[in-house]
N, C-alpha and C positions, 0 to 999 in steps of 0.2 A: 504494500500500500504506500502511496506517495501523496505529496501535497503539490497542487497546482494553483497558481495565482494569476490574476489579471486585474488591471485597473484602468480607469478613464476619467477624465474630468468632464463633467456634464454641466452645461449652462442651465442650471436650475437650482433651486434652494434644496437643502437637505429635506425639508418638509415635503416638497413636491416629489422628490425621489422616493422617500419612504412611502408616501401614499401610492405611488405607482407599483411599488414592490409588494404591497399588501392588498391591492384591489384586483380581484379575479378578472374583471372585464378588461382592465388595462393590460394585465399579463398576457392575454391572448394576442395582443398586438406586438409584444416585444420579446417575450421570454423564450419562445421556441427557437432552437438552433436553426441556422440556415439549412434549407432543404426539408424542413419539418413544419407542421402546424400543431397547435396546441388547443386542446379543449379542456376546460376546467370542469370536473365532475362533482367535486366537493371541496369546500374551502372554509376553514375556521381559523382566522388569523389572531391567535392568542397563544400565550405560552401553554404548551401541552395540546394545542389544537392540531388537528390533522388536515391533510389535503390529499386529493387524488386528481391527477391530471392524465389525460391521454395524449401521448405524442404520436403523431402519424408521419411517417416518412413519405415524402412526395414521390419518390421513385422506388419501385420494388428493387430489392437487392442492395439497398443503401444502408442496411441495418446489420452490420456485423455483430454477432452475438445475440441477435434477437430472433425469436422463432417466427415472428410475423412482422408485417410492415408497420404495425402500430404496437405500442406498448403502454402500459399504465406506469405512471411514476407516482409513488405515494411518499408522503413525508410527514414530519412532525415539526412544528415550531417549538424550538427549545427556548429561545429568548427573542423578545421584540422590544427594543429600546428606541422609542420615537426619535426620529431624525438622527440616529446614531448607528445602530446595527441591528441586523436580523441574523439569528442563528437557527439553522434548520438541519434536520437529519433527513436525507433523501434515500429512499430504498429503491434499489434497482433489482428487478427480477430477470433472470436469464437462465436458459438451460446450460449455458457455458459459464462455469464458476469464475472464469477470468473477468467476466463483465457484471457479476452479481455482487451485491453487498450494500452496506449503508455508508454513504458519503456524507460528511458534515460540511455544509456550506455556511460560511460566515460572510455576510455582505456588510461592509462598513461604509459609512458616509461621513466624510470630513469636509467641513466648509473650507473653501479656498477662494482666493480673489476671482471673482467672476463666475462662481459656481460651486459645485460639489465634486470632490474626488470620490469616486465609487470604487471600492476594492472588493473583489471576490476571492476568498481563500477556500479552496476545496481540499479537505483533509480526508484521508482514507480512500483515495481514489482507487477503484478496482484496477488490478494490474493489466487487464486487457484494454484499458482506455489509454490510447497513445497520448503522451504529454503534449506534443506539438498540436495534434488535432484537437485535444481538449482545450488548450489555451486559445487556439484559433476560434473555437466555438464560444468560449467565454467572452473573448474580445468582440465577436460578432453580436452576441447578446447585449453587451454593453453599448455597442454602436446602435443597435435597434432601440435600446432604452433611451439613448441620447436623441435619436431621431424622433421618438415618440414625445419626449418632453421639451425639446428645444424649438 
């Protein structure tokens, strides 16, 4: 298991970023990695609250480690500190153990001149997830969040 990080300065207040991170309708616009769409099936943004999302790959065969072109992603909010950070445990199910497990995502928001620096730290990344691909995906997600908010 390893740790992957990505960050980006977004021209928005920490409050606006935090709200986009915990609003299920907003999330469908920016959270899915490139080449995927996201559908929120359940969402309870509070410490201990759970969520369930369906990720659907736009192209068949683009899902290494996944038995179908879509998969559910479930998670638990561990900590929500308004305008500061969100900690969540994300559970990935896969027939291939290299892609399965629980990854901890910590998203931090730091006020900077002209906006907010948003940093994602992914701990306990399953070994089948390539670091360069994962970092590219996290950066794409941050770019989509910036496009959504700016």
